[in-house]
N, C-alpha and C positions, 0 to 999 in steps of 0.2 A: 526481678527479671522488667520487664520492658514498662510494666502496669503499675504505679507503686500499690503498693499495701495501705493499708490503713492503716496502721502503727506507726510503721516509718514515717510516711505523710506527718503524723500525727509528732511525732518525735523531731521530725523538722522545724515545728513552728516554733517562735515562740513563746507560747504558753505550755511548752512541755512539764505534763505535771499527770504521772501515770493514778493517781489516784484518783483524779478528776474524771476520769474515763468509767463508760458504761458499758462497754465488747459492743454495743449494739452500733454502728456507724452513725444509723439515719440521726437517731437521739442524741450520737453528739454533735453529731455535725449541728443543729436544729440549738443547739443551747453554748453553742460556742462559733465565735463567726472569725478564725482565723481562718486566714486567704488558704494557708495550704488546706483545707478542710473541705476544697469546696466536690460536690456528687461526681466533676470528672475526675478525681482523683482517690473517693474513697471508695474501694474494690478490695477485694480478698484476695489472696495472695494469688498465684493464677503458674499455671504447667506450659511449659512449649505447645501441648495440645490443645490448648484454652484459647491460646495467642492465631495458632494455624485457623480455629475457630472465627475468632475475631475476623481475620484477614478476610474469610471467608465468605462472612456476613458482609462485612463491608464493600467485597466487591460486587457481591450479587443486591443489595440490598439499596446500595447508594451509587443512582446512577453519574452523578454529580463530578464524584470519585473513580471511577471505574472508567469517563469518557476521556475525563485529565490525563487517566495515566493512559488512554488508550492514542491519547493526540501526544504526548511525549513520545512513544513506542515511534510512533511517526514519523517522527521528528529526527531522531537517531539514524531509525530502518531505510538510506537510502543502499545504495547499488552497492554490490558487491566487484570486486575487484580480485582477480587473478591473477599470478606473476609469479617468474623466478626466484626463489628465494636466492639463493645463489647467485645471481648474473652472468649465471657464464655461459647463457647460451644450450646450457646440454637440454633443456625443456622447449620444446618446440610448439609453433603457433597452433598443431591437432591436440598436442599433451594437453595443452592449456583449455581445449575445443571440450575435450573429451570430460578434464575434471565440470568446467564450464556443465555438459551436458548435463551429469549425474546429477552434481549439486542442486542446482538450479531449476531442469526437466522433473527428475527421476525422484530427489528428498526433498525439493522443495525448500529450498533453506528459505529462505525469506517468511515463508508461513512456519515453517519452526521455527526462526528467532523469536516473530513476533509473539506465538506459545510459549517462547520458553520465559521470556522477560513477560508478560500476564503473570506464569506461575511465581515471579517472581516478586512480582509486584499485591502479588494475595497473601502466598507465603512463605511469601522472606527463602524460599527455595528453591532450588532448576534439580530432580533426579531427572535425566532420561540416556538413554541407551541405544545403541541401535541392534537389531535383533538380527541375526543373519537368515536366510530364509531355510525354510524346512520342507521339505518334497518328502514325506513317510510315506514308506509303501509296509504291502504286508503279502508276504509268501507263503503259499500255503503249504507243509511239510511234509506234505502224501507228491504232489502232483504238481508242484512248483508252480503255478501259478501266482500272477501277480495283477495283484491290484492296490490300488491310491485308497489311503486308512479313509478319506472323507466321502468316499465311491461305495465302499464298504456297510459305514456307517451312519449314512444316510437314511430318514424314513422314510423314501423315496424307492430303496434298495428294499424291502422286508425277506427276498429268498435268501436272503449270505445271514438273516439271524443273527443280526450282531451282536455281540452282550460284551462289551467291558465292564471288568472285575478292576475295581482304583485301588484294594488290596492284591499287592503281588502286581500290579501292570498288567494288567493281563487280557490283549483280545482275543475274542472268541468267536469263529463265522462259520457258517457250513459252505465248503468248497460245493462252486455248479456246474464243476468239471469232471471230478474226482466224490464228490461226497462227503468227502471228510468231513468232521464235527468238532472242535478244537479250539487249542490255541495256538496262532499261527503265529509266525518270525516277525516280526518287525525290525525294521530299518528305514533310513536319512539316505538320500539318496543328493549328490550336489545338482542346486541350482545356479542358476544365473544369478548371482552376486549383484550387479547394475540393474535388473529390473525389477528385484523383487524383495531387499532390503531394505528396511522400513525404521523407523526412530519411536520412539516408544518412551510416553515422559510416563512417571509414576507418582502415587500418590501420594507426598513423604508422611501423612498420619499412617497410614499404613507400614512401616519401614521402623523399627528396633537402629539406631546409630550408634556402632564401636568407634567410638573416636580414639587415637591415642593423641592429647594437648600435646606433646614435644615434636614425635618427627607428621602431626597433622596427618594422619594416617586414615579413614575410616571406612567402615566394613558396614553393609549392610544386611539386614535381613528381614526379608520376606514374610511378613506373617499376612498369610495365604486371606483374605477375605471370604469369606462363608458360602457368600453366594456363585464364587467361581470353583471351589470345593464342590459344591452343588453341582453344578453341569458338569464337573466332570465326570466324578460318581452318578450319571444321570446318561451317561455315554454322549457330551455334545459333538459331535461331528467336526464341526467349526475347531476348537480346543482341543479333541483328539489329536487334530491334524498337522496344530499349528506351537503346540506351547512343544516345550525342552522334554526329551524323560526324566531328565534331574528333577525337574517339577513335577512329573506324574508319579515320581515313584515318590517326592514327600508330600503331597497330597493324599495318595495311598498309604501313606504311613503316620498321616495327619501329624505333620511336625511344622514346620516352620522353614524358609526356605533362605541358605546365603549363598548369595552374590557371590564371586569368582574374584577377586581382587581387578581394582582399575573395569573393571566392567559397567559401573554405570560413575556417569557424570555427576559430581555432586557440585553445582554452583550456589555461593548465599547471600545474601545482606549480611556488611560486616555486622560486629558485635563491639561493646567494651567490652575491657580487658574483666571487667568490675564482674561483667553477665555472664551466667556460668549455664551455657547454654548447651555441652556437653554435645557442642560441634554442629547444632540446629542453626540456621540464618533465625534473625527476627522478622517480620515483617516490618513495614516500613512505616504501615498506617497505624502500629502498635503503638508510636511514639507519637501520635496524637489523635490517641483517644478520646483526652478531655474534649476536643474540640467535637471531634467526631457527633457526642453525645452530646452537646452543645445544639450542633445542626441539628440533627435526630430531633430534639428535645423541642422546637422551634415547628418542624414539620410535620410534627405529631398535633401542634398546637393549630396551624394552618387548617390540617385534616379537618379537625374537629371542627372550627369555626367554617370553616365549608361546607360539612355538614347539618352544625345545626344553625347558625346565625350570617348566612349569605341570603337565604331565601325567607321572605317575610310569612308571618301568619296569618289567611284574611277570614278575620271573624265577622260574621251576620247576628244582629240579637234583635229584640224585639224594641221600639220606639219604648221609653219613659211617659210617664202622665208628665204634662205639661198643663200651663194657664194660657190657653190659646185666645187673646183679645176679649179675657173675661169670662172664656167658655171653659171649664173643665174640660180636658181627656184621659180617660181610662189610659190604665194604661194595658196596654195588646198585650203579657202576660197572665193577667188576671182573666181575661174573655176568650182568649182564642188558646184551642187543640194546640200544646206545641207540638206533639206529633205531625201534627198536620200540617203545620208551619215550618217544621223543618222539611219535608217533601214537600213545599212548594218550592223552598228557598235552593234546595238540591237541583228541583226538576229546572230551575232560571240557570243555575251554572249549564247544567248538561246541553241544554239547548243553545246555550249561549255559546259552548264549546263547536257547534253541529254549525250552529248560523254567527254567527259575531254580529250578521248585521238585525237580529232579529230584536221585537222591540214587547216586550213583557212587563204585565200588569197584577200586583199585587193589594189586597181590601186594606193593607194597613200597613202602616209608615214600619221603614228599617232601620237598622244604626250600619255603619260599618266603619269598621278598626281594621288595624295594620300591626300587627304584631310580630318583632324583632327587625329583623332585614339591619340588623347596626355591624355586621362581618365587614365589609369594607374600609370600618374604622375598625377597626380590632384588629386584623391582618397584619401583623407587624415584617410587611416587604422587606424595607431598607434592613432591619435585626435579620433577617434573612440571608438575606445576599451580601452581609456584610459578615455572616458565621461563616458560610460559604468559604469567601475571602480567605476569611484567619482559617479554615481549615485546609484548602489549597495549597495559601503559601506553610502553614504544616509543616503538608508534607512535600515539603521543596519543590512546589509549582506553582511558577507567579498564574495567578487569576487568570491573566491577560490569556495567557497563548491559551487558555481553555475557552474565552470569552472569543479570543477569535478579535482583541482590539490592540493589536498591539501598532502603536502612531510609528512617524518616522521619525521624529525625534529621539526615541525612548530605544528603537528594537533594536538599533546595534548593540550596543551598553545592553539591554536586558540579554539578549540572543549570549552575546559572550560568557555574560553570569552563568548562565542556564547552562550552557557548554562545558564550563568549568565547574558546576555542580553534579554535574549528574555526566562526570568522564567516566565511570566503570560503567555506565549502559552500552557504549562502545568494548571495550573493554572484555563485558560480556560477552558480546555477539563474538569479536576475533579469534576470543574464546572456544567459544561452541562450535565455530566454522574451518579449527584450526583441528579440536578434537574430530571434527568429521572426518578431515581429510587424512588423518591418522588414522582411523580405522578403517579408510575404504584401502590407501595405498597398498597393503599388504593382498591383501585381496584379489585385489585387480591386475597386482604386478606394476605397476606402474610408477613414475619418475617422482618422488614428494613437487609437492605442486606447493606453491604463495595461495592462500586465500585472504582477505580481510576486508575489512567493511570502509567504502568510501568516509574519511570524516565529512560530520554537517556542519558545515561553515556557513553559516547564513550568513554571519555582520562583512564577515570578508572575504565573500565572493566575487563582487564587483569590483573590487580591489584589485584584488589578486588579478583577475581578471584581465583585467586591462593593462596591469602592469604586464602581464605575461601576453599581452598581444606586444607589445612595445619592445618588448624580449626577442622574441621574434624576427620583427620586424627587423632591430638589431643582428639577428643572427648568433644569437645569446642561448635559446634555447631551442627547440625539436620541435614541430607543429607534433607530432604525436602526444608533446607534454599539456598545450592548450585542447586539442579534445578529447585528452584523457579528462580531462578536467570541467568539461562538457557534457562528460556522458556517452562520447564517440571514439571509434576503433579507427588508425588512423591508413590500417589495410582496406579496410571494409570501404573510409572514404573514399580512397584511390582507385578502389576498383570501379563505386558507382560516378566517378570524372571518369575513366574509360568508359566505362556504357555510356555514358551522356553522350561525350564524343562523340565514337561509334554512329548513336541515334540522328545524330544529329547531321551526320554524314550522309548516313543513308538516308535521309529526310532531300537533306539539297541535291542529294546525286539526284534520288527520284526525278526531285521538281525539274534541275535541269533537263536528263530526261526526254518530259513532257517540253520542258520551251524549244528543246531541238527537234520532238519532233515535230511541233506546229510550227516551228519559225522552216522547217522541211519541203512541210506542206504547201508554206506560203512563199519559200522561193521555186519549188516548181508549178506553182501555180500564176507567181510573177512571171518565170522565162516564156511559159505558156502565151500567156496576156502582150510581151514583146515583141514572142517569133510572128505573133498574130497582128499586132503593129506594123511588121515589118513586110509582111509579104503586104499590106496593105497599101505602104507606104512606100515606094521602092526607095525613096530618095535620105531614107531614113536606112535601106541598106548601106551607104556610102560610108566608111568610120573612118578615119582618120588613121594613116599610115602612122606607126610607133617609129621612131626616132631612131636613125639608124646611128652605128659607133660604137663602140664599147663600153664596155663598167668602167664607171668611172668608182674610184676604190672612197668607200663611205668608214666614217671613224666611229670607232666601237662607242654603242650606245652607256649612257651609264648604268647603275647598277640602280632605279626608282625604290625599291624597299631601300638599300640601305640612307638615300637623299634624305628619306622623309624621314625615317629614324634618328639622323642626326641632326635633323631641324625640332625632331620632334624634344630631343635630349634638352638643347638652348633654351628651351621654356622654364620657366623654374629658378635659375641660376639668375644669381646678380647683375650681372652682367650686362645682359639682355632683357631688359623691361618689356615685359608682354599686358595684350590687348585682349578683351574677348576678341575683337576681330577676328584681331590673327590666328588665336588660336581658333577660330573656326572657319577659319581660310584653310587652314594646315590640317584638319581635321576630313577638311571634305577631301584635300585632297589624298592623305594615307587614305581615303576612306576610299575612295576611287582605284585607289591602286589594290588595297586589301581583299576586294571584293571578289578579285579576280584571283587569285594566287590557294593554295589546298588546303586544305579545311588543316590537317596539325601545324603545320607554316603558319599561318595565320592565326591561330589559336595561340602561338610560340612568342609572334611579336605581340601581340596584347597582351599576354601576360607581362612582357620587357616593359610595355608600356604602360600599363596597371605599378608595374611596383615602381618607376619616377611620378606618373603625374596622372594619380584618380582619375581626374576632371579627362582628360584627356583621351583617355581608354572610352571611358561612357560616353565621350561626343562623339569617336569616328563607330562606335557598334550602334548609336540611334542612327546616324547617317548611313550605314550599308544600311541596316534595315530598312530605311525610309528608299534608300535609292533599290535595293531588290521588289521592294512593294512596285515601287515604280514600273520597273523593266516589265516588272509579271502585268499588268497593267496593260501595257505601251503592246509585250508581244500578244495578249489575247486581241487586242484594240485590234492593233495591225490586220492576225489571224482572221478573226472576222471580216473587214474589212475587203480584205483580197477575197475572199471565201465568197460575199456579198458579190461583189467585180468582175471575177469570172462564170456567179452566175446572169448575171445583167450580160456578159458576152454572149 
């Protein structure tokens, strides 16, 4: 299988002598130094269930492996793309939005993909099915009244006196209307598929797989767990109202449950043809069993060192006898009551914890020693990091991705290798998405829709984006292609642009109305002031008569917008050298012309200028903004001045 057995590992070694084997792997490992006889290889023969257990154990108790796999899943779990599979135009935008609502909002497609891949890395297999919604009802055979099963079976409604008999699948209750007591008729009603369908993941350890190696056909038999059987037999209202009737009958007859063909989607890790797995996949973690065992050994050693060798032991003891300046001192342990001595020493430490600044006295000398505390020098931190890196690399995951230190110099190549190595991950996600669409399409009666995960091309994103932008400018690629690359929708962005244009037009219209009101008030005030001045000064009433004569023919004026656009087009050509002063002068003239144009025409002209000379467009826009602000300030100042003059008059 995935883990080499003891005898197969020994037979592959250069010193294979069956007569030297004692049968005890540990003893034989200690006696011989064959490189094939490491403790990570020496193990008993394992079956597929033990492989599932090992994958589950590693996922549960190895946080490094678990988080590394989660980051790998997150790397490939990009946005979900919906499209017309035939590219015929039959699938409208509203149809795609309906699929998007069901898959993303109702079925939580991203969460389903994440959960599926976690199960794949844990057990090497994905077993999932889509359970149709069930609305189970009970009907009284006498008065024909109908009640939901979960209502009649609920402990909150004891008046029904509900009783479920697993053998025979019998629902018995008391009718509150006619008083009938006995078996009720049970049937299912059709529910809203869009709102109630759910995705169910199954535990592969609970299934028996019947596999045909020639056609790769697979049938699944569920060995129903005992806790589910007990809940059904006890009449759990949740299970009685949601489980298929055929499953309830299998529990009542104490049999296993055989799923219909193609009811369960089974995806698996690929296995070697020499590994007879019976159709099951082998967890990826099994192949790095030796590295995982090595890392766990280092962690266990670190745990022991952290518990027993990190904090030193402090020991106080009586001072020994010594010759102090010719006077011999007696050993304190000979003349002192050691029970009282220990009590005094403990009191000193207790008082010191309460008041670290306290002063203590004692009538005899003591000795203080520190034992242990050498754990820092014994902890193999570098070995642990090295072991984790070897474990991650053995699992096919760069340690840099887990540690988050992919450098700029190596990120491009490393990302390409990572995407190539784990190509089956997006294939698995696309298979799940296509299967979900295949399940819901006939139920809802919709047109088939294509759905796929967007490719995760981290290394080529910037290069492709710059190339696409250049192709959009040349007209070789549609703008929607670049927007889709950035995760944006062309129709949505166009709608937003129209909304922004309408908002700015409304804002400018309101601002112009305020200015017109202010100018109207200023004009009326100015007229009143002029009339009062003319009344006070008779000489001012004599005005010059307009010149007599007929009207003279005036040649039609040229279009200023066309002239300024023609001048702007000249900038940038090799025949017309351009200086910054000339560009600023033309931009000022253009701003004075464009500021009085209608909003739609103004935006159109600015877009034309931007396609030819982006710098000129920015200059014109900034100058129009400055002009508009200056006009607003001037109008406000004139209005205030007129009002002040009118008040003085």
